[in-house]
C-alpha positions in Angstrom: 5.3 -17.3 2.3 4.2 -13.9 0.9 4.5 -12.4 4.4 7.9 -13.9 5.0 9.1 -12.7 1.6 7.7 -9.2 2.4 9.6 -9.1 5.7 12.8 -10.1 4.0 12.4 -7.4 1.4 11.8 -4.8 4.2 14.9 -5.9 6.2 16.6 -2.7 7.5 20.2 -3.0 6.3 21.2 0.4 7.5 20.3 -0.5 11.1 21.9 -3.9 10.8 25.2 -2.5 9.4 25.7 0.3 11.9 25.0 -2.1 14.9 27.5 -4.6 13.5 30.1 -1.9 13.1 29.6 -0.6 16.7 29.6 -4.1 18.2 32.7 -5.2 16.2 34.9 -2.2 17.1 33.6 -2.6 20.7 35.0 -6.2 20.8 38.3 -5.0 19.3 38.5 -2.3 21.9 37.6 -4.6 24.7 40.4 -7.0 23.6 42.9 -4.1 24.0 41.3 -2.9 27.2 41.7 -6.3 28.9 44.9 -7.5 27.2 47.1 -6.6 30.2 44.7 -8.1 32.8 45.2 -11.5 34.4 42.7 -14.3 34.8 39.1 -14.2 33.7 39.2 -10.5 33.1 41.7 -11.0 30.3 39.0 -13.1 28.5 36.1 -10.6 28.8 36.2 -9.9 25.1 35.3 -13.6 24.5 32.4 -13.3 26.9 31.3 -10.2 25.1 31.2 -12.1 21.8 28.9 -14.7 23.5 26.6 -11.9 24.9 26.5 -10.3 21.5 25.6 -13.6 19.9 22.9 -14.3 22.4 21.7 -10.7 22.1 21.5 -11.1 18.3 19.3 -14.2 18.7 17.0 -12.4 21.1 16.9 -9.4 18.7 15.8 -11.7 15.8 13.0 -13.2 18.0 11.9 -9.7 19.1 11.9 -8.5 15.5 10.0 -11.5 14.2 6.9 -11.1 16.5 4.6 -8.3 15.4 5.0 -5.4 17.8 1.2 -5.3 18.2 1.7 -8.2 20.7 4.1 -6.0 22.7 1.4 -3.4 22.8 -1.1 -6.0 24.0 1.2 -7.3 26.8 3.1 -4.2 27.6 1.7 -4.0 31.2 2.4 -7.7 31.8 6.1 -7.0 30.9 6.1 -3.9 33.1 4.7 -5.8 36.1 7.2 -8.6 35.6 10.1 -6.1 35.6 8.8 -4.5 38.8 8.7 -8.0 40.4 12.3 -8.5 39.3 13.4 -5.2 40.9 11.7 -6.2 44.1 13.4 -9.6 43.9 16.8 -7.8 43.9 16.3 -6.8 47.5 15.6 -10.5 48.4 17.8 -12.5 46.1 20.3 -9.8 45.0 24.0 -9.9 45.3 25.7 -6.9 46.9 28.7 -5.5 45.0 30.6 -2.3 45.9 27.9 -1.4 48.5 25.0 -1.7 46.0 22.4 -4.4 45.5 21.6 -4.5 41.8 22.3 -8.0 40.5 20.5 -11.4 40.7 22.7 -14.5 40.5 21.1 -17.7 39.0 23.8 -20.4 38.8 26.7 -18.9 36.8 24.3 -16.3 35.2 24.2 -12.8 36.7 21.8 -10.1 35.4 20.8 -6.6 36.4 17.0 -6.2 36.2 17.2 -2.4 36.2 18.7 -2.5 32.7 15.6 -4.2 31.2 13.3 -1.8 33.2 14.6 1.0 30.9 12.6 -0.6 28.0 9.7 -2.2 29.8 8.8 1.1 31.5 9.1 3.1 28.2 7.0 0.5 26.3 4.3 0.6 29.0 4.2 4.4 28.7 4.1 4.1 24.9 1.1 1.9 25.2 -0.6 4.5 27.4 0.3 7.2 24.9 -1.2 5.2 22.0 -4.4 4.5 24.1 -4.9 8.3 24.6 -4.1 9.3 21.0 -7.4 11.1 20.8 -6.2 13.6 23.4 -5.0 16.8 21.7 -3.3 18.5 24.6 -2.5 16.6 27.8 -3.4 18.0 31.2 -2.1 17.1 34.6 -4.9 14.6 35.0 -3.8 12.8 31.7 -0.3 12.5 33.1 -1.2 10.8 36.3 -1.2 7.3 34.8 2.2 7.5 33.0 3.6 9.4 36.0 2.7 6.4 38.3 4.1 4.0 35.7 7.4 5.9 35.9 7.5 6.6 39.6 7.6 2.9 40.7 10.7 1.7 38.9 12.6 4.9 39.4 12.1 4.7 43.2 13.0 1.0 43.3 16.2 1.6 41.3 17.1 4.6 43.5 16.8 2.3 46.6 19.4 -0.1 45.2 21.0 2.6 45.0 21.7 3.3 41.3 21.4 6.9 40.5 22.7 6.6 36.9 20.2 3.9 35.9 17.3 5.7 37.6 18.1 8.8 35.6 18.2 6.8 32.3 14.9 5.1 33.1 13.3 8.5 33.8 14.8 10.2 30.7 14.0 7.5 28.3 10.4 7.4 29.5 10.2 11.2 29.4 11.5 11.1 25.8 8.5 9.0 24.9 6.2 11.4 26.7 7.6 14.2 24.7 5.4 12.9 21.9 2.4 14.2 23.8 1.4 17.8 23.5 1.0 19.5 26.8 -1.1 22.4 27.8 1.0 25.5 28.5 -0.1 25.6 32.1 0.7 21.9 32.6 4.2 22.4 31.1 5.0 25.2 33.6 3.6 23.3 36.6 5.8 20.3 35.6 8.9 22.5 35.1 8.5 24.1 38.5 7.7 20.7 40.1 10.9 19.3 38.6 13.0 22.1 40.0 11.5 21.7 43.5 11.8 17.9 43.2 15.4 18.2 42.2 16.1 20.4 45.2 14.4 17.9 47.6 16.2 15.0 46.1 19.5 16.8 46.6 18.7 17.7 50.1 17.2 14.5 51.4 17.4 11.8 48.8 21.1 11.5 47.9 23.8 9.9 50.0 27.0 11.8 50.7 29.1 9.8 48.2 26.5 10.4 45.5 26.6 14.2 46.1 30.4 14.1 46.0 30.3 12.3 42.7 27.9 14.8 41.3 30.0 17.8 42.3 33.6 16.6 41.9 33.5 16.8 38.1 33.3 20.6 38.4 36.8 20.7 39.9 38.4 17.3 39.1 41.9 18.4 40.1 40.7 19.0 43.7 39.4 15.5 44.0 41.8 13.7 41.7 42.9 11.2 44.3 39.3 10.2 45.4 36.0 10.8 43.8 37.4 12.4 40.6 40.2 9.9 40.1 38.4 8.1 37.2 37.6 11.4 35.4 41.2 12.7 35.7 42.7 9.5 34.4 40.2 9.5 31.5 41.1 13.1 30.6 44.8 12.2 30.6 44.1 9.3 28.2 42.0 11.5 25.9 44.7 14.2 25.8 47.6 11.8 25.1 45.6 10.2 22.3 45.8 13.5 20.4 44.5 13.4 16.8 45.5 10.0 15.5 46.1 8.1 18.8 49.0 6.1 20.1 48.1 2.9 18.2 46.2 -0.3 18.9 47.1 -1.8 22.3 49.7 1.0 22.9 47.6 3.2 25.1 49.8 3.8 28.1 47.0 4.7 30.6 45.3 1.4 29.9 48.3 -0.8 29.6 49.6 0.6 32.9 46.2 0.1 34.6 45.6 3.8 35.4 42.1 3.8 33.8 39.5 2.3 36.3 36.8 0.1 34.7 38.2 0.3 31.2 35.8 -2.3 30.0 32.5 -1.1 31.5 32.3 2.6 32.3 35.4 3.9 30.5 36.1 1.9 27.3 35.8 5.2 25.3 38.9 6.5 27.2 40.9 3.4 25.9 39.6 4.0 22.4 40.4 7.7 22.5 44.0 7.1 23.6 44.6 4.4 21.0 42.7 5.9 18.0 42.7 9.6 18.8 40.2 12.3 17.9 39.7 10.7 14.5 38.7 7.4 16.0 36.4 9.1 18.6 34.6 11.1 15.9 34.2 8.0 13.7 32.6 6.1 16.7 30.3 9.0 17.6 29.4 9.3 14.0 28.1 5.7 14.1 26.0 6.5 17.2 24.6 9.7 15.5 23.7 7.6 12.5 22.0 5.0 14.7 20.0 7.6 16.7 18.9 9.5 13.6 18.0 6.2 11.8 15.8 5.3 14.8 14.1 8.7 14.7 13.5 8.2 11.0 11.9 4.8 11.7 9.7 6.5 14.3 8.6 9.2 11.9 7.6 6.7 9.3 6.0 4.1 11.6 2.5 3.0 10.6 0.9 3.8 14.0 1.4 5.8 17.2 2.6 2.8 19.3 5.3 1.9 16.7 6.4 5.5 16.6 6.6 5.7 20.4 8.7 2.5 20.9 11.1 3.6 18.1 11.5 7.0 20.0 12.0 5.0 23.2 14.9 3.1 21.5 16.4 6.3 20.1 16.2 7.8 23.6 17.8 4.8 25.2 20.8 5.0 22.8 20.9 8.8 23.0 21.0 9.2 26.8 23.5 6.3 27.2 25.8 8.0 24.8 25.4 11.4 26.3 26.1 10.3 29.8 28.9 8.0 29.0 30.7 10.5 26.8 30.1 13.2 29.4 31.6 11.0 32.1 34.7 10.2 30.0 35.1 13.9 29.0 34.5 15.0 32.6 31.6 17.3 31.7 29.1 15.1 33.6 29.4 13.2 36.9 30.5 9.6 36.9 27.2 7.7 37.4 28.0 4.3 35.9 26.3 4.4 32.5 27.6 2.1 29.8 28.2 2.9 26.1 25.7 1.0 24.0 27.1 -2.3 22.5 30.6 -1.0 23.2 30.9 -1.5 27.0 31.2 -5.0 28.4 28.1 -6.3 30.3 25.6 -9.0 29.7 22.5 -7.2 30.9 23.5 -4.0 29.1 24.2 -5.8 25.8 21.0 -7.8 25.9 18.9 -4.6 26.6 20.5 -2.8 23.7 20.0 -5.7 21.4 16.4 -5.9 22.4 16.1 -2.3 21.5 17.7 -3.1 18.1 15.1 -5.9 17.6 12.3 -3.5 18.4 13.6 -1.0 15.9 13.9 -3.6 13.3 10.4 -4.8 14.1 8.9 -1.4 13.6 11.0 -0.7 10.5 10.0 -3.9 8.7 6.3 -3.3 9.4 6.1 0.2 8.2 4.3 -1.3 5.2 1.5 -3.8 5.8 2.3 -7.2 4.2 
């Protein structure tokens, strides 16, 4: 009873409130984004509520179990997620030329979403195991490098460049907690540049290269690869300072914005609520990310700090890429806006991250 009372007293209301605010306005925006669509798509906001409810239940379970158990079984979860990625190539359903989803009955999920966390948690475990190392050398980075390489390569084969980038960046955010030798840092930096060149030359398909370059000159590609970005910019511009009003965004109501419920819900929000609405939403994300970093800085051990940083990184990179896509300053790579975009796997992954943050936050003091 004393333990339960202690956990209740340590409940993180700041985290809870900001997540509720983002999720609520996300559902409201999704209602508007799908209001003019026919059939099942017009009811996506209802499905989103179900996913959020399920995600909340999962978050409660994740928060209730002491995160020391996650440290103990981090590699088990990692191996399970690798098997799920492999299963995509056997059982997966091909959509728009990519093979990313597994269908079980009426339930469809994307294993690569969950890999963002399982890989980061496995690397966090490795980081906590080597906490005695003052400055990491290349040899110290072999194990976390291998942990990261497997899922990134499997996701690239689907192919899903955006998710592969998020998996890599979230894990590298965790690894940033380790202090590197100066020589190791420069070797990694040069290797990264060379690797990027090789990936561009031999690893990317033609349509991926076109997507990565079209945002530099969207007008030139406004009828093909940059169509989404151009329509998004029109929506943002016409929203001006205060927006056109709820359910009055012309770009969305006239179906000019592609994927207004997954990749581009922010464009709908910007047109309807204007600059003021966008700044309010981004303020919520900024609060969430800084709150997560505060949890990391006050965690009682290195593993707790590392997984809090992983969750902060997950939110940060998703927001950066999605906002960059919508504003046409980054290529369109299919990255969702946390708890705002529609999607079961995405919502569940984000809510698991919220559960992990709540877990670390509540256990900053030993009960």
